[in-house]
C-alpha positions in Angstrom: 76.8 79.3 -140.7 76.6 76.8 -138.5 73.2 78.5 -136.9 71.8 78.5 -140.5 72.4 75.5 -140.5 71.3 74.4 -137.6 67.7 76.7 -138.3 67.5 74.8 -141.6 67.2 71.6 -140.3 65.1 72.5 -137.2 62.7 73.8 -139.6 62.5 70.4 -142.0 62.8 68.7 -138.6 59.6 70.6 -137.5 57.8 70.9 -141.2 57.9 66.5 -140.9 56.5 66.7 -137.6 53.6 68.5 -138.3 52.5 66.8 -142.2 53.2 63.5 -139.3 50.8 64.6 -137.3 48.6 66.1 -140.2 48.7 62.5 -141.6 47.9 61.2 -138.6 44.8 63.3 -138.4 43.1 62.5 -142.0 44.0 58.5 -141.2 41.9 58.9 -137.8 39.1 60.6 -139.6 39.0 58.6 -142.7 38.2 55.9 -140.0 36.1 57.5 -138.0 34.1 57.7 -141.3 34.5 54.0 -142.0 33.2 53.3 -138.8 29.9 55.6 -138.8 29.7 54.2 -142.4 30.0 50.3 -140.6 27.0 51.0 -138.2 29.5 50.7 -135.4 29.4 54.6 -134.5 26.6 56.7 -134.0 25.9 60.6 -133.3 26.1 61.3 -129.6 22.5 63.0 -129.6 21.1 58.9 -130.8 22.5 58.2 -128.2 22.1 60.5 -125.1 18.5 59.9 -125.9 18.9 56.6 -126.2 19.9 56.6 -122.2 17.3 59.1 -121.2 14.6 57.2 -122.8 16.5 53.6 -120.9 17.5 55.4 -117.6 13.4 56.9 -117.4 11.7 53.3 -117.9 13.8 52.2 -115.3 12.9 55.0 -113.4 9.4 54.9 -113.8 9.0 50.8 -113.5 11.4 51.1 -109.9 8.6 53.9 -109.4 6.0 51.4 -109.3 7.7 48.6 -107.1 5.4 48.9 -104.4 2.4 49.3 -105.0 2.8 46.4 -106.4 5.0 45.1 -103.7 2.5 45.5 -101.2 -1.1 47.7 -99.4 0.9 48.4 -96.4 1.9 52.4 -96.1 4.6 52.0 -93.8 6.5 49.3 -96.0 5.8 50.9 -99.5 7.6 54.2 -97.5 10.4 52.0 -96.7 10.6 50.6 -99.8 9.8 54.3 -101.7 12.9 55.2 -98.8 15.1 53.2 -100.6 15.0 53.0 -104.2 15.1 57.2 -104.2 18.4 56.3 -102.1 19.5 53.5 -104.1 18.8 56.3 -107.1 20.2 59.3 -106.0 23.5 56.9 -105.2 23.7 55.9 -109.1 23.3 59.0 -110.4 25.6 60.6 -108.3 28.3 57.6 -109.8 26.9 59.6 -112.6 27.9 62.8 -112.4 31.0 61.7 -111.1 32.2 60.0 -113.9 31.0 62.8 -116.4 33.2 65.6 -114.8 35.7 63.0 -114.8 35.3 62.3 -118.3 34.7 66.8 -118.6 38.3 67.1 -117.9 40.6 65.4 -119.9 
């Protein structure tokens, strides 16, 4: 009889825990829907498109920088090499952070 009582008690605790998790999940879902309606959230696809637009414009402007700075071709190559180095390092940082975020 004692063992059956223990099993019943565990079942009540597990049911309570599951109900608590369900309530928490519903509360989070409601908070997210409310935040989206208030304009505090946006779909990830819109955010990704915005990032692509900004990065593309930034890259384009940096690409035209050497020609705007000097007519000296050797100096342009130096500036281009440095800009490409900066962009490569930034891309590496972004890739490392993206990999870290995917892991957890």
